[in-house]
C-alpha positions in Angstrom: -134.8 76.5 -75.3 -136.8 79.4 -76.6 -139.9 79.2 -78.7 -138.1 80.5 -81.8 -135.2 78.0 -81.8 -135.2 74.9 -83.9 -135.4 71.5 -82.3 -132.1 69.9 -81.5 -130.9 67.0 -83.7 -129.0 65.2 -80.9 -131.0 62.1 -79.9 -130.2 62.6 -76.2 -131.5 66.2 -76.3 -134.6 65.1 -78.1 -135.4 62.5 -75.5 -135.0 65.2 -72.8 -137.4 67.4 -74.7 -139.9 64.5 -74.9 -139.6 64.0 -71.1 -140.2 67.7 -70.6 -143.2 67.6 -72.9 -144.7 64.7 -70.8 -144.0 66.8 -67.7 -145.8 69.8 -69.2 -142.6 71.9 -69.0 -142.4 73.2 -72.6 -143.8 76.4 -74.0 -146.6 76.2 -76.5 -144.4 76.8 -79.6 -141.8 74.2 -78.7 -144.6 71.7 -77.8 -146.2 72.1 -81.2 -142.8 71.8 -83.0 -142.0 68.6 -81.0 -145.5 67.1 -81.7 -145.0 67.7 -85.4 -141.6 66.0 -85.2 -143.1 63.0 -83.4 -145.7 62.7 -86.1 -142.8 62.3 -88.6 -140.7 60.0 -86.4 -142.5 57.0 -85.0 -139.6 56.1 -82.7 -139.8 59.5 -81.1 -143.5 59.1 -80.7 -143.0 55.7 -79.1 -140.6 57.2 -76.6 -143.2 59.8 -75.6 -145.8 57.2 -75.2 -143.4 55.1 -73.1 -142.7 58.0 -70.8 -146.4 58.8 -70.4 -147.2 55.2 -69.6 -144.3 54.9 -67.2 -145.5 58.1 -65.4 -149.0 56.6 -65.0 -147.6 53.2 -63.7 -145.3 54.9 -61.2 -148.0 57.2 -60.0 -150.2 54.2 -59.2 -147.6 52.4 -57.2 -148.3 51.7 -53.5 -145.9 53.2 -50.9 -143.5 50.6 -49.5 -144.4 49.6 -45.9 -141.7 50.0 -43.3 -142.0 47.9 -40.2 -142.0 49.3 -36.7 -139.0 47.2 -35.8 -137.0 48.6 -38.7 -138.0 52.2 -37.7 -136.7 51.5 -34.2 -133.4 50.3 -35.5 -133.0 53.4 -37.7 -133.9 55.6 -34.8 -131.2 54.0 -32.8 -128.6 54.5 -35.5 -129.7 58.1 -35.8 -128.7 58.7 -32.2 -132.2 59.0 -30.7 -131.1 56.4 -28.1 -128.3 58.7 -26.9 -127.4 56.6 -23.9 -126.6 53.6 -26.0 -124.6 55.3 -28.7 -122.9 58.2 -26.9 -119.5 56.5 -26.5 -119.3 55.9 -30.3 -120.6 59.3 -31.4 -118.4 61.5 -33.5 -119.0 64.6 -35.5 -117.6 66.1 -38.6 -118.1 69.8 -38.5 -121.8 70.3 -37.5 -123.0 66.9 -38.8 -123.5 63.8 -36.7 -122.0 61.1 -38.8 -124.4 58.5 -37.4 -127.4 60.5 -38.3 -126.0 61.0 -41.8 -125.3 57.3 -42.1 -128.8 56.5 -40.9 -130.4 58.9 -43.3 -128.4 57.4 -46.2 -129.5 53.9 -45.1 -133.1 55.0 -44.9 -132.8 56.5 -48.4 -131.2 53.3 -49.7 -133.9 51.1 -48.2 -136.8 53.2 -49.4 -135.2 53.5 -52.9 -134.6 49.8 -53.1 -138.2 49.1 -51.9 -139.6 51.5 -54.5 -137.4 49.9 -57.2 -138.7 46.5 -56.1 -142.3 47.6 -56.3 -141.8 49.4 -59.6 -140.0 46.4 -61.1 -142.7 44.0 -60.0 -145.5 46.3 -61.1 -143.9 47.2 -64.4 -143.4 43.4 -65.1 -147.2 42.9 -64.5 -148.2 46.0 -66.5 -145.7 45.7 -69.3 -148.2 44.2 -71.7 -150.7 46.9 -70.9 -148.1 49.7 -71.2 -147.1 48.3 -74.7 -150.8 48.5 -75.7 -151.1 52.1 -74.5 -147.9 53.0 -76.3 -149.1 51.5 -79.6 -152.4 53.3 -79.2 -150.6 56.6 -78.6 -148.6 56.1 -81.8 -151.8 55.3 -83.8 -153.2 58.7 -82.8 -150.4 60.6 -84.5 -149.7 58.2 -87.4 -150.6 59.0 -90.9 -153.1 56.2 -90.8 -154.3 54.2 -87.7 -154.8 51.1 -89.8 -152.7 48.9 -92.1 -155.7 47.7 -94.1 -158.5 50.3 -94.5 -161.9 48.7 -94.9 -165.3 48.6 -93.1 -165.9 45.2 -94.7 -165.1 42.3 -92.3 -164.6 40.0 -95.4 -161.6 42.2 -96.3 -160.1 42.8 -92.8 -160.3 39.3 -91.5 -158.5 37.6 -94.4 -155.9 40.3 -94.4 -155.1 39.7 -90.7 -155.1 36.0 -91.2 -152.6 36.3 -94.0 -150.3 38.6 -92.0 -150.3 37.0 -88.5 -152.0 33.7 -89.1 -155.1 34.5 -87.0 -157.9 37.0 -86.7 -160.5 37.7 -84.1 -164.2 38.0 -85.0 -164.7 41.2 -87.0 -168.1 42.4 -86.2 -170.2 45.2 -87.7 -171.3 47.7 -85.0 -172.0 50.7 -87.4 -175.7 50.7 -86.4 -174.6 51.4 -82.8 -172.3 54.3 -83.9 -169.0 52.2 -83.9 -167.6 52.2 -87.4 -165.0 49.7 -88.4 -162.1 51.5 -90.0 -159.9 48.4 -90.6 -157.2 46.4 -89.0 -153.5 46.5 -88.3 -150.7 44.3 -86.9 -149.6 45.2 -83.4 -146.3 44.1 -81.8 -147.0 43.6 -78.1 -144.4 41.9 -76.0 -142.3 41.2 -79.2 -145.2 39.2 -80.6 -147.3 40.2 -83.6 -151.0 40.3 -82.8 -154.1 41.3 -84.8 -155.9 44.5 -83.9 -159.2 45.9 -85.1 -159.8 49.7 -85.2 -163.2 51.3 -84.8 -164.3 54.9 -84.8 -166.8 56.6 -82.5 -167.3 60.2 -83.6 -163.7 61.5 -83.8 -162.3 58.9 -81.4 -160.5 55.7 -82.2 -161.1 52.4 -80.4 -158.5 49.7 -80.9 -159.2 46.0 -80.0 -156.0 43.9 -79.6 -156.6 40.1 -79.7 -154.1 37.7 -78.2 -154.8 34.0 -78.9 -155.6 31.7 -75.9 -154.5 28.2 -75.4 -156.8 25.2 -75.2 -159.0 25.0 -72.1 -158.8 28.8 -71.4 -161.8 29.9 -69.3 -163.6 33.0 -70.5 -163.7 36.0 -68.3 -167.4 36.6 -67.5 -167.0 40.3 -66.6 -164.8 42.8 -68.5 -162.1 44.3 -66.2 -161.0 47.9 -66.4 -157.2 48.1 -66.4 -156.8 51.6 -67.6 -153.2 53.0 -68.0 -151.3 55.8 -69.6 -154.3 58.1 -69.5 -156.4 55.8 -71.6 -159.4 53.6 -70.8 -158.6 49.9 -71.3 -161.0 47.0 -70.9 -159.8 43.4 -70.8 -161.8 40.2 -71.3 -161.5 36.7 -72.8 -163.9 34.4 -74.7 -161.8 31.3 -74.5 -160.3 31.7 -78.0 -158.9 35.2 -77.6 -157.9 37.6 -74.8 -159.1 41.0 -75.8 -157.8 44.5 -74.9 -160.0 47.4 -75.9 -158.3 50.8 -75.6 -159.5 54.3 -76.3 -159.5 57.9 -75.2 -163.2 58.0 -74.9 -165.1 58.0 -71.5 -164.9 54.7 -69.6 -168.6 54.3 -69.8 -168.6 54.6 -73.6 -165.8 52.0 -73.9 -167.7 49.6 -71.6 -170.7 50.1 -73.9 -168.6 49.3 -76.9 -167.2 46.1 -75.2 -170.7 45.0 -74.3 -172.0 45.4 -77.8 -168.8 43.8 -79.3 -169.1 40.7 -77.1 -172.8 40.4 -77.8 -172.2 40.5 -81.5 -169.4 37.9 -81.3 -171.7 35.6 -79.2 -174.5 36.0 -81.7 -172.1 34.9 -84.5 
């Protein structure tokens, strides 16, 4: 697709363009046109955020470990133990069918192993990936909040009315973190309250998931960054918090420290 052509209208072609954008394969003009299209279509922006988050998750996967015993069996099938397999060895053209079969088997095993790890890892990281996707959408949305106010007495009741709960809404403006308002996030098919702060020109979103009775607070915030964003997770017994931003990790940690201190102080 050349820079001067209009974007396709076919949904499949658009998804392919989104994937190409995530891979950095589009020219500047097409990238700009697609970014403008995503700003107008939340579903397309969500697809882009999903692809980016998936790329980050797959990139962090560990390589499947193959045992020495399994390698020996594959070597035998490939014909390296010629004395054992010579009577049963046949060729089609210039290809050894056993070597070909063995290579197919290795590919199948490695692929299935990678699928297993990706499935297990994506299951564990699905919640975090959803948060990263929602944050990505907020960056290109017309407004990052559903209720715009720096007054906690406005934001907290609004969230209570919408989702039946709200985390503590603290004022950190003296530290440079300005409350912009709140919004309802849908994470794992569940509506959850979220607070949105601004540091300079950057957004910080705090998603709060309610905790059950007897939940033990996490004493140290954990960095679980994904999708190219910094994410810090902690709990206080009442809520499980996920703070996400595109600012430096150290700055997000500073925000979390100040947020937790303000909540503890009441």
